[in-house]
MARSE-470061 format. One record per residue (C-alpha): residue in three letters; chain; x, y negated, z negated. Coordinates in steps of 0.05 Angstrom, whole numbers, always signed. Example, Ala and Ser with C-alpha at 12.3 -4.5 7.8 and 13.67 -1.06 7.14 Angstrom:
+------+-------+--------+--------+--------+
: resn : chain :      x :      y :      z :
+------+-------+--------+--------+--------+
:  Ala :     A :   +246 :    +90 :   -156 :
:  Ser :     A :   +273 :    +21 :   -143 :
+------+-------+--------+--------+--------+
//
This chain:
+------+-------+--------+--------+--------+
: resn : chain :      x :      y :      z :
+------+-------+--------+--------+--------+
:  Val :     A :  -1898 :  -1712 :   +621 :
:  Gly :     A :  -1827 :  -1698 :   +597 :
:  Lys :     A :  -1845 :  -1706 :   +524 :
:  Ala :     A :  -1906 :  -1660 :   +533 :
:  His :     A :  -1861 :  -1607 :   +565 :
:  Glu :     A :  -1812 :  -1612 :   +507 :
:  Gln :     A :  -1868 :  -1604 :   +457 :
:  Lys :     A :  -1897 :  -1544 :   +493 :
:  Gln :     A :  -1828 :  -1511 :   +494 :
:  Lys :     A :  -1821 :  -1525 :   +419 :
:  Ile :     A :  -1888 :  -1490 :   +408 :
:  Arg :     A :  -1872 :  -1431 :   +453 :
:  Val :     A :  -1808 :  -1417 :   +413 :
:  Leu :     A :  -1854 :  -1403 :   +353 :
:  Glu :     A :  -1893 :  -1350 :   +391 :
:  Asn :     A :  -1873 :  -1292 :   +345 :
:  Thr :     A :  -1867 :  -1335 :   +283 :
:  Asn :     A :  -1918 :  -1336 :   +227 :
:  Ile :     A :  -1939 :  -1408 :   +213 :
:  Ser :     A :  -1997 :  -1436 :   +172 :
:  Ile :     A :  -2060 :  -1464 :   +202 :
:  Leu :     A :  -2038 :  -1533 :   +177 :
:  Glu :     A :  -1971 :  -1527 :   +212 :
:  Cys :     A :  -2007 :  -1504 :   +275 :
:  Ala :     A :  -2053 :  -1565 :   +272 :
:  Ile :     A :  -1993 :  -1612 :   +266 :
:  Tyr :     A :  -1956 :  -1582 :   +326 :
:  Leu :     A :  -2019 :  -1586 :   +369 :
:  Gln :     A :  -2035 :  -1656 :   +346 :
:  Glu :     A :  -1965 :  -1679 :   +365 :
:  Leu :     A :  -1980 :  -1651 :   +435 :
:  Ser :     A :  -2049 :  -1682 :   +442 :
:  Ala :     A :  -2023 :  -1748 :   +415 :
:  Leu :     A :  -1980 :  -1755 :   +477 :
:  Ile :     A :  -2043 :  -1766 :   +518 :
:  Gln :     A :  -2052 :  -1831 :   +478 :
:  Asp :     A :  -2128 :  -1829 :   +479 :
:  Gly :     A :  -2166 :  -1834 :   +414 :
:  His :     A :  -2217 :  -1781 :   +432 :
:  Thr :     A :  -2166 :  -1728 :   +451 :
:  Arg :     A :  -2145 :  -1695 :   +387 :
:  Ile :     A :  -2140 :  -1635 :   +342 :
:  Asn :     A :  -2180 :  -1645 :   +279 :
:  Phe :     A :  -2141 :  -1637 :   +214 :
:  Pro :     A :  -2168 :  -1574 :   +179 :
:  Phe :     A :  -2186 :  -1604 :   +112 :
:  Asp :     A :  -2223 :  -1539 :    +96 :
:  Gln :     A :  -2155 :  -1505 :    +95 :
:  Leu :     A :  -2129 :  -1548 :    +38 :
:  Ser :     A :  -2123 :  -1510 :    -27 :
:  Gly :     A :  -2134 :  -1574 :    -67 :
:  Glu :     A :  -2065 :  -1567 :    -98 :
:  Glu :     A :  -2024 :  -1599 :    -42 :
:  Pro :     A :  -1978 :  -1656 :    -67 :
:  Val :     A :  -2007 :  -1723 :    -47 :
:  Phe :     A :  -1976 :  -1792 :    -52 :
:  Pro :     A :  -2019 :  -1831 :   -101 :
:  Leu :     A :  -2013 :  -1900 :    -70 :
:  Lys :     A :  -2061 :  -1926 :    -17 :
:  Val :     A :  -2022 :  -1970 :    +31 :
:  Lys :     A :  -2035 :  -2027 :    +80 :
:  Ile :     A :  -1989 :  -2055 :   +133 :
:  Val :     A :  -1989 :  -2131 :   +136 :
:  Asp :     A :  -1939 :  -2171 :   +177 :
:  Gly :     A :  -1894 :  -2110 :   +186 :
:  Asn :     A :  -1890 :  -2095 :   +111 :
:  Val :     A :  -1921 :  -2035 :    +75 :
:  Tyr :     A :  -1961 :  -2059 :    +15 :
:  Val :     A :  -1996 :  -2021 :    -41 :
:  Leu :     A :  -2071 :  -2033 :    -39 :
:  Asp :     A :  -2090 :  -1985 :    -95 :
:  Asn :     A :  -2051 :  -1943 :   -144 :
:  Leu :     A :  -2090 :  -1879 :   -159 :
:  Gly :     A :  -2035 :  -1849 :   -202 :
:  Tyr :     A :  -2011 :  -1861 :   -273 :
:  Glu :     A :  -1942 :  -1890 :   -263 :
:  Ser :     A :  -1934 :  -1965 :   -263 :
:  Val :     A :  -1931 :  -1991 :   -192 :
:  Pro :     A :  -1969 :  -2056 :   -184 :
:  Asn :     A :  -2021 :  -2066 :   -131 :
:  Phe :     A :  -2002 :  -2113 :    -74 :
:  Cys :     A :  -1927 :  -2102 :    -81 :
:  Ser :     A :  -1888 :  -2084 :    -18 :
:  Ile :     A :  -1856 :  -2015 :    -13 :
:  Leu :     A :  -1784 :  -2019 :    +10 :
:  Glu :     A :  -1761 :  -1946 :     +6 :
:  Ile :     A :  -1784 :  -1878 :    -16 :
:  Asn :     A :  -1729 :  -1830 :    -37 :
:  Gly :     A :  -1680 :  -1876 :     -2 :
:  Val :     A :  -1717 :  -1875 :    +65 :
:  Pro :     A :  -1741 :  -1944 :    +89 :
:  Ala :     A :  -1816 :  -1950 :    +93 :
:  Ile :     A :  -1813 :  -1972 :   +166 :
:  Thr :     A :  -1774 :  -1908 :   +183 :
:  Leu :     A :  -1830 :  -1867 :   +153 :
:  Leu :     A :  -1880 :  -1904 :   +197 :
:  Glu :     A :  -1839 :  -1891 :   +260 :
:  Lys :     A :  -1833 :  -1816 :   +245 :
:  Ser :     A :  -1907 :  -1810 :   +231 :
:  Cys :     A :  -1926 :  -1842 :   +298 :
:  Lys :     A :  -1914 :  -1776 :   +334 :
:  Leu :     A :  -1982 :  -1755 :   +308 :
:  Tyr :     A :  -2022 :  -1816 :   +329 :
:  Asn :     A :  -2062 :  -1811 :   +392 :
:  Thr :     A :  -2063 :  -1884 :   +412 :
:  Ser :     A :  -2021 :  -1932 :   +453 :
:  Leu :     A :  -2038 :  -1992 :   +408 :
:  Asp :     A :  -1990 :  -2009 :   +352 :
:  His :     A :  -2043 :  -2037 :   +305 :
:  Ala :     A :  -2083 :  -1973 :   +314 :
:  Lys :     A :  -2021 :  -1932 :   +295 :
:  Tyr :     A :  -2014 :  -1975 :   +232 :
:  Leu :     A :  -2086 :  -1959 :   +214 :
:  Met :     A :  -2075 :  -1884 :   +224 :
:  Phe :     A :  -2012 :  -1888 :   +181 :
:  Glu :     A :  -2051 :  -1922 :   +126 :
:  Glu :     A :  -2105 :  -1869 :   +128 :
:  Ser :     A :  -2059 :  -1808 :   +131 :
:  Phe :     A :  -1995 :  -1827 :    +95 :
:  His :     A :  -2016 :  -1799 :    +27 :
:  Leu :     A :  -2017 :  -1729 :    +57 :
:  Leu :     A :  -1961 :  -1736 :   +108 :
:  Leu :     A :  -1905 :  -1756 :    +60 :
:  Ala :     A :  -1893 :  -1687 :    +31 :
:  Asn :     A :  -1931 :  -1643 :    +80 :
:  Tyr :     A :  -1905 :  -1671 :   +146 :
:  Leu :     A :  -1846 :  -1718 :   +133 :
:  Gly :     A :  -1815 :  -1669 :    +83 :
:  Ile :     A :  -1803 :  -1720 :    +29 :
:  His :     A :  -1823 :  -1684 :    -35 :
:  Pro :     A :  -1842 :  -1709 :   -104 :
:  Pro :     A :  -1823 :  -1737 :   -151 :
:  Trp :     A :  -1817 :  -1799 :   -108 :
:  Ala :     A :  -1768 :  -1855 :   -123 :
:  Val :     A :  -1808 :  -1915 :    -99 :
:  Lys :     A :  -1768 :  -1979 :    -90 :
:  Tyr :     A :  -1815 :  -2038 :    -86 :
:  Lys :     A :  -1814 :  -2113 :    -87 :
:  Met :     A :  -1863 :  -2157 :   -125 :
:  Lys :     A :  -1853 :  -2231 :   -112 :
:  Ser :     A :  -1777 :  -2236 :   -115 :
:  Lys :     A :  -1765 :  -2178 :   -163 :
:  Val :     A :  -1743 :  -2109 :   -138 :
:  Gln :     A :  -1753 :  -2046 :   -180 :
:  Thr :     A :  -1752 :  -1971 :   -171 :
:  Val :     A :  -1803 :  -1925 :   -204 :
:  Lys :     A :  -1809 :  -1849 :   -204 :
:  Leu :     A :  -1878 :  -1826 :   -181 :
:  Lys :     A :  -1909 :  -1759 :   -193 :
:  Ala :     A :  -1955 :  -1728 :   -140 :
:  Met :     A :  -2030 :  -1722 :   -149 :
:  Thr :     A :  -2067 :  -1663 :   -119 :
:  Ser :     A :  -2106 :  -1669 :    -54 :
:  Lys :     A :  -2169 :  -1649 :    -93 :
:  Ala :     A :  -2161 :  -1707 :   -141 :
:  Tyr :     A :  -2145 :  -1756 :    -84 :
:  Tyr :     A :  -2204 :  -1739 :    -40 :
:  Lys :     A :  -2251 :  -1740 :   -100 :
:  Gln :     A :  -2239 :  -1815 :   -103 :
:  Lys :     A :  -2251 :  -1829 :    -29 :
:  Thr :     A :  -2319 :  -1858 :    -14 :
:  His :     A :  -2344 :  -1880 :    +55 :
:  Ser :     A :  -2414 :  -1884 :    +81 :
:  Asn :     A :  -2437 :  -1897 :   +152 :
:  Arg :     A :  -2507 :  -1917 :   +129 :
:  Tyr :     A :  -2532 :  -1980 :   +162 :
:  Arg :     A :  -2566 :  -2036 :   +124 :
:  Ser :     A :  -2589 :  -2108 :   +128 :
:  Tyr :     A :  -2582 :  -2165 :    +79 :
:  Ser :     A :  -2580 :  -2241 :    +82 :
:  Ile :     A :  -2533 :  -2297 :    +64 :
:  Ser :     A :  -2552 :  -2369 :    +49 :
:  Ile :     A :  -2518 :  -2427 :    +84 :
:  Asn :     A :  -2540 :  -2499 :    +70 :
:  Gly :     A :  -2605 :  -2470 :    +43 :
:  Glu :     A :  -2618 :  -2431 :   +107 :
:  Lys :     A :  -2626 :  -2355 :   +104 :
:  Ile :     A :  -2581 :  -2319 :   +153 :
:  Pro :     A :  -2595 :  -2245 :   +168 :
:  Val :     A :  -2537 :  -2197 :   +171 :
:  Leu :     A :  -2535 :  -2127 :   +201 :
:  Asp :     A :  -2481 :  -2084 :   +168 :
:  Leu :     A :  -2469 :  -2026 :   +216 :
:  Pro :     A :  -2411 :  -1979 :   +195 :
:  Gly :     A :  -2432 :  -1928 :   +248 :
:  Phe :     A :  -2482 :  -1909 :   +301 :
:  Ser :     A :  -2494 :  -1839 :   +275 :
:  Tyr :     A :  -2530 :  -1843 :   +208 :
:  Gly :     A :  -2596 :  -1804 :   +208 :
:  Lys :     A :  -2642 :  -1796 :   +267 :
:  Ala :     A :  -2650 :  -1839 :   +329 :
:  Lys :     A :  -2724 :  -1854 :   +316 :
:  Asp :     A :  -2706 :  -1880 :   +246 :
:  Trp :     A :  -2652 :  -1924 :   +275 :
:  Glu :     A :  -2700 :  -1953 :   +327 :
:  Ser :     A :  -2752 :  -1965 :   +273 :
:  Phe :     A :  -2700 :  -2000 :   +230 :
:  Ile :     A :  -2679 :  -2046 :   +287 :
:  Asp :     A :  -2751 :  -2059 :   +309 :
:  Thr :     A :  -2771 :  -2079 :   +238 :
:  Phe :     A :  -2708 :  -2122 :   +229 :
:  Phe :     A :  -2723 :  -2164 :   +291 :
:  Leu :     A :  -2797 :  -2169 :   +275 :
:  Met :     A :  -2777 :  -2200 :   +209 :
:  Asn :     A :  -2720 :  -2243 :   +235 :
:  Lys :     A :  -2739 :  -2262 :   +307 :
:  Ser :     A :  -2747 :  -2335 :   +288 :
:  Ser :     A :  -2679 :  -2341 :   +253 :
:  Arg :     A :  -2630 :  -2389 :   +284 :
:  Tyr :     A :  -2570 :  -2345 :   +270 :
:  Leu :     A :  -2552 :  -2272 :   +265 :
:  Val :     A :  -2489 :  -2236 :   +242 :
:  Val :     A :  -2473 :  -2164 :   +263 :
:  Asp :     A :  -2417 :  -2132 :   +223 :
:  Leu :     A :  -2379 :  -2077 :   +261 :
:  Arg :     A :  -2315 :  -2081 :   +222 :
:  Gln :     A :  -2322 :  -2009 :   +195 :
:  Asn :     A :  -2359 :  -1981 :   +255 :
:  His :     A :  -2323 :  -1918 :   +277 :
:  Gly :     A :  -2373 :  -1901 :   +332 :
:  Gly :     A :  -2429 :  -1852 :   +344 :
:  Asn :     A :  -2483 :  -1856 :   +397 :
:  Gly :     A :  -2471 :  -1913 :   +445 :
:  Tyr :     A :  -2545 :  -1917 :   +462 :
:  Trp :     A :  -2560 :  -1938 :   +391 :
:  Gly :     A :  -2516 :  -1999 :   +404 :
:  Phe :     A :  -2551 :  -2013 :   +470 :
:  Tyr :     A :  -2619 :  -2010 :   +435 :
:  Leu :     A :  -2595 :  -2067 :   +390 :
:  Leu :     A :  -2564 :  -2106 :   +448 :
:  Asp :     A :  -2630 :  -2103 :   +485 :
:  Tyr :     A :  -2658 :  -2151 :   +432 :
:  Leu :     A :  -2606 :  -2203 :   +450 :
:  Thr :     A :  -2623 :  -2211 :   +524 :
:  Asp :     A :  -2681 :  -2211 :   +574 :
:  Ser :     A :  -2637 :  -2195 :   +634 :
:  Pro :     A :  -2602 :  -2132 :   +657 :
:  Tyr :     A :  -2531 :  -2130 :   +631 :
:  Arg :     A :  -2466 :  -2094 :   +650 :
:  Ile :     A :  -2446 :  -2036 :   +605 :
:  Ala :     A :  -2388 :  -2008 :   +646 :
:  Asn :     A :  -2340 :  -2027 :   +702 :
:  Lys :     A :  -2325 :  -1953 :   +713 :
:  Phe :     A :  -2356 :  -1889 :   +686 :
:  Glu :     A :  -2327 :  -1827 :   +719 :
:  Phe :     A :  -2333 :  -1754 :   +701 :
:  Lys :     A :  -2285 :  -1699 :   +719 :
:  Val :     A :  -2334 :  -1644 :   +737 :
:  Ser :     A :  -2326 :  -1575 :   +705 :
:  Glu :     A :  -2371 :  -1521 :   +678 :
:  Met :     A :  -2360 :  -1551 :   +609 :
:  Met :     A :  -2384 :  -1618 :   +635 :
:  Arg :     A :  -2445 :  -1588 :   +670 :
:  Glu :     A :  -2466 :  -1553 :   +606 :
:  Ser :     A :  -2454 :  -1612 :   +561 :
:  Ile :     A :  -2505 :  -1660 :   +532 :
:  Tyr :     A :  -2476 :  -1715 :   +577 :
:  Ala :     A :  -2492 :  -1683 :   +644 :
:  Phe :     A :  -2556 :  -1723 :   +650 :
:  Lys :     A :  -2514 :  -1786 :   +660 :
:  Ala :     A :  -2491 :  -1759 :   +727 :
:  Gly :     A :  -2562 :  -1750 :   +753 :
:  Asn :     A :  -2575 :  -1713 :   +818 :
:  Gln :     A :  -2505 :  -1729 :   +843 :
:  Leu :     A :  -2479 :  -1670 :   +801 :
:  Asn :     A :  -2509 :  -1620 :   +850 :
:  Gln :     A :  -2465 :  -1646 :   +907 :
:  Val :     A :  -2399 :  -1646 :   +869 :
:  Lys :     A :  -2352 :  -1586 :   +861 :
:  Asn :     A :  -2314 :  -1569 :   +797 :
:  Gly :     A :  -2248 :  -1607 :   +794 :
:  Glu :     A :  -2275 :  -1667 :   +832 :
:  Tyr :     A :  -2290 :  -1734 :   +802 :
:  Leu :     A :  -2360 :  -1763 :   +799 :
:  Asp :     A :  -2375 :  -1837 :   +792 :
:  Ala :     A :  -2438 :  -1844 :   +748 :
:  Val :     A :  -2464 :  -1904 :   +785 :
:  Asn :     A :  -2528 :  -1908 :   +743 :
:  His :     A :  -2487 :  -1919 :   +680 :
:  Lys :     A :  -2461 :  -1988 :   +696 :
:  Ile :     A :  -2520 :  -2036 :   +689 :
:  Arg :     A :  -2574 :  -2030 :   +636 :
:  Ser :     A :  -2643 :  -2061 :   +637 :
:  Pro :     A :  -2665 :  -2078 :   +566 :
:  His :     A :  -2727 :  -2045 :   +538 :
:  Thr :     A :  -2788 :  -2088 :   +532 :
:  Thr :     A :  -2803 :  -2120 :   +465 :
:  Leu :     A :  -2840 :  -2180 :   +439 :
:  Asn :     A :  -2788 :  -2198 :   +387 :
:  Lys :     A :  -2727 :  -2219 :   +428 :
:  Phe :     A :  -2676 :  -2257 :   +387 :
:  Lys :     A :  -2664 :  -2327 :   +414 :
:  Gly :     A :  -2615 :  -2354 :   +363 :
:  Lys :     A :  -2539 :  -2353 :   +360 :
:  Thr :     A :  -2506 :  -2286 :   +346 :
:  Phe :     A :  -2438 :  -2273 :   +315 :
:  Ile :     A :  -2406 :  -2204 :   +311 :
:  Leu :     A :  -2348 :  -2183 :   +266 :
:  Ile :     A :  -2296 :  -2133 :   +290 :
:  Ser :     A :  -2231 :  -2105 :   +262 :
:  Glu :     A :  -2178 :  -2053 :   +273 :
:  Asn :     A :  -2227 :  -2003 :   +244 :
:  Thr :     A :  -2277 :  -2014 :   +302 :
:  Phe :     A :  -2274 :  -1953 :   +347 :
:  Ser :     A :  -2311 :  -1914 :   +401 :
:  Ala :     A :  -2385 :  -1935 :   +406 :
:  Gly :     A :  -2369 :  -1994 :   +361 :
:  Val :     A :  -2319 :  -2018 :   +415 :
:  Val :     A :  -2371 :  -2006 :   +469 :
:  Phe :     A :  -2420 :  -2052 :   +432 :
:  Ala :     A :  -2367 :  -2106 :   +422 :
:  Ala :     A :  -2341 :  -2104 :   +493 :
:  Val :     A :  -2410 :  -2106 :   +525 :
:  Phe :     A :  -2432 :  -2162 :   +477 :
:  Lys :     A :  -2371 :  -2204 :   +494 :
:  Ala :     A :  -2370 :  -2192 :   +569 :
:  Asn :     A :  -2443 :  -2210 :   +576 :
:  Lys :     A :  -2434 :  -2273 :   +534 :
:  Met :     A :  -2485 :  -2255 :   +482 :
:  Gly :     A :  -2449 :  -2293 :   +427 :
:  Leu :     A :  -2383 :  -2302 :   +390 :
:  Val :     A :  -2336 :  -2246 :   +369 :
:  Ile :     A :  -2295 :  -2258 :   +306 :
:  Gly :     A :  -2241 :  -2216 :   +271 :
:  Gln :     A :  -2183 :  -2173 :   +295 :
:  Glu :     A :  -2170 :  -2132 :   +358 :
:  Thr :     A :  -2205 :  -2064 :   +357 :
:  Ser :     A :  -2168 :  -1998 :   +354 :
:  Gly :     A :  -2210 :  -1970 :   +410 :
:  Arg :     A :  -2187 :  -1992 :   +479 :
:  Val :     A :  -2230 :  -2022 :   +534 :
:  Cys :     A :  -2212 :  -1962 :   +577 :
:  Phe :     A :  -2215 :  -1895 :   +542 :
:  Gly :     A :  -2234 :  -1822 :   +547 :
:  Ser :     A :  -2308 :  -1818 :   +533 :
:  Asp :     A :  -2363 :  -1767 :   +521 :
:  Pro :     A :  -2321 :  -1718 :   +481 :
:  Val :     A :  -2341 :  -1645 :   +471 :
:  Met :     A :  -2319 :  -1604 :   +411 :
:  Ile :     A :  -2275 :  -1544 :   +423 :
:  Thr :     A :  -2255 :  -1487 :   +376 :
:  Leu :     A :  -2188 :  -1452 :   +389 :
:  Arg :     A :  -2195 :  -1377 :   +393 :
:  Asn :     A :  -2141 :  -1353 :   +345 :
:  Ser :     A :  -2131 :  -1410 :   +296 :
:  Lys :     A :  -2204 :  -1431 :   +295 :
:  Leu :     A :  -2179 :  -1503 :   +295 :
:  Thr :     A :  -2228 :  -1553 :   +324 :
:  Gly :     A :  -2214 :  -1612 :   +368 :
:  Ser :     A :  -2246 :  -1657 :   +420 :
:  Ile :     A :  -2235 :  -1667 :   +494 :
:  Pro :     A :  -2267 :  -1725 :   +532 :
:  Leu :     A :  -2305 :  -1709 :   +596 :
:  Ala :     A :  -2306 :  -1779 :   +626 :
:  Ile :     A :  -2264 :  -1842 :   +636 :
:  Tyr :     A :  -2302 :  -1902 :   +611 :
:  Thr :     A :  -2277 :  -1972 :   +629 :
:  Leu :     A :  -2317 :  -2025 :   +593 :
:  Pro :     A :  -2327 :  -2095 :   +620 :
:  Gly :     A :  -2269 :  -2135 :   +592 :
:  Glu :     A :  -2204 :  -2172 :   +603 :
:  Asn :     A :  -2151 :  -2118 :   +595 :
:  Pro :     A :  -2168 :  -2043 :   +599 :
:  Asp :     A :  -2104 :  -2025 :   +562 :
:  Arg :     A :  -2122 :  -2067 :   +501 :
:  Gly :     A :  -2178 :  -2066 :   +450 :
:  Val :     A :  -2233 :  -2118 :   +448 :
:  Ile :     A :  -2199 :  -2184 :   +434 :
:  Pro :     A :  -2240 :  -2230 :   +389 :
:  Asp :     A :  -2261 :  -2299 :   +413 :
:  Ile :     A :  -2237 :  -2325 :   +346 :
:  Lys :     A :  -2179 :  -2286 :   +315 :
:  Val :     A :  -2177 :  -2283 :   +239 :
:  Thr :     A :  -2114 :  -2257 :   +207 :
:  Arg :     A :  -2113 :  -2227 :   +137 :
:  Ser :     A :  -2054 :  -2239 :    +91 :
:  Ile :     A :  -2037 :  -2195 :    +31 :
:  Asp :     A :  -2063 :  -2252 :    -12 :
:  Asp :     A :  -2131 :  -2246 :    +21 :
:  Tyr :     A :  -2133 :  -2172 :     +1 :
:  Gln :     A :  -2110 :  -2189 :    -69 :
:  Leu :     A :  -2163 :  -2242 :    -78 :
:  Gly :     A :  -2217 :  -2198 :    -46 :
:  Gln :     A :  -2235 :  -2252 :     +4 :
:  Asp :     A :  -2280 :  -2236 :    +63 :
:  Ile :     A :  -2246 :  -2283 :   +111 :
:  Glu :     A :  -2284 :  -2261 :   +173 :
:  Leu :     A :  -2352 :  -2275 :   +140 :
:  Glu :     A :  -2325 :  -2340 :   +112 :
:  Lys :     A :  -2306 :  -2361 :   +182 :
:  Val :     A :  -2377 :  -2347 :   +206 :
:  Lys :     A :  -2405 :  -2388 :   +149 :
:  Glu :     A :  -2358 :  -2445 :   +168 :
:  Leu :     A :  -2381 :  -2443 :   +241 :
:  Ile :     A :  -2455 :  -2440 :   +222 :
:  Lys :     A :  -2447 :  -2498 :   +173 :
:  Gln :     A :  -2415 :  -2540 :   +229 :
:  Asp :     A :  -2472 :  -2521 :   +276 :
:  Ile :     A :  -2526 :  -2539 :   +225 :
:  Asn :     A :  -2493 :  -2606 :   +210 :
:  Arg :     A :  -2489 :  -2622 :   +285 :
:  Ser :     A :  -2562 :  -2605 :   +295 :
+------+-------+--------+--------+--------+
//
């Protein structure tokens, strides 16, 4: 509360000052970050970028407390997989600590992820460390310093590629074909197409002995898409929430989520809390192609929102094994966000309408894997898929036993 008050006072001092939309977004994100909930945020206004902003040309990754270079998009000679020690004399860990004021999460590994994703833009435009950058780095035992020029934001984002398109493929283990669902999101296309994809997948693979579901890049979407898939893994009703509670308001009543409250909504006044009792247990839809084999799901620090819902429900209902790293999304979080547009700045953001506590061990943590797999910088350098390799190892052992 004290930090929020300080930030509000800091903003009020600027009442008669002209600031840019980007500066406004940063001030408000620092405020919303204090809530420490991943769905409460001000969206960065990428449409306000001119394309000429100075951007740091190195993509970074934090491993074991060190900041490594994953990819050099610039022209100066900085080797991939070296560790960055300082930039313009400022220790890399100090830059991380200063950036954390923007990150709306209570989990350190989630802050690391946000730092990795935003650092290229923050260095000059938030942290005030301008190019050219003197980058002191270490490769093996050798320490060097190189001057780096900035690249433009237009050039940087031109090279970014990410798709949330779902797909299926198979891997072969001891001559046995193992189906894999690669699901980087629950929001690609239309719901009817998703259901048709899942129906067809299980029709073709219902007799398989093993199944792998990859959620390592799943940033969320529609939670019901995940439930539709989970329905294929069980015949019995299963728990999808320990707590699902709305704070009732006109915004909530008019939202697409109001149906979850059912008829109870008519008896509750604005400002009161409503426990959506019908959103705790789910009865799976009827299908002839239930999967009876062993299921493995892969999670990572990139797994968020509806991806976390899927992983938590899967684990709590003992539907199979969870492998990877702790998710960035917590077991308890603000759910069912609505988009808002601020009147003067036209900045957009999101505000959750409900508190969602998933079934799980610790509501203040992410989903903890049954088998934790830790990536070293050497794994990144060698391009090894250590989570999938772990699944292959487990399936090989199971095949040999049987």
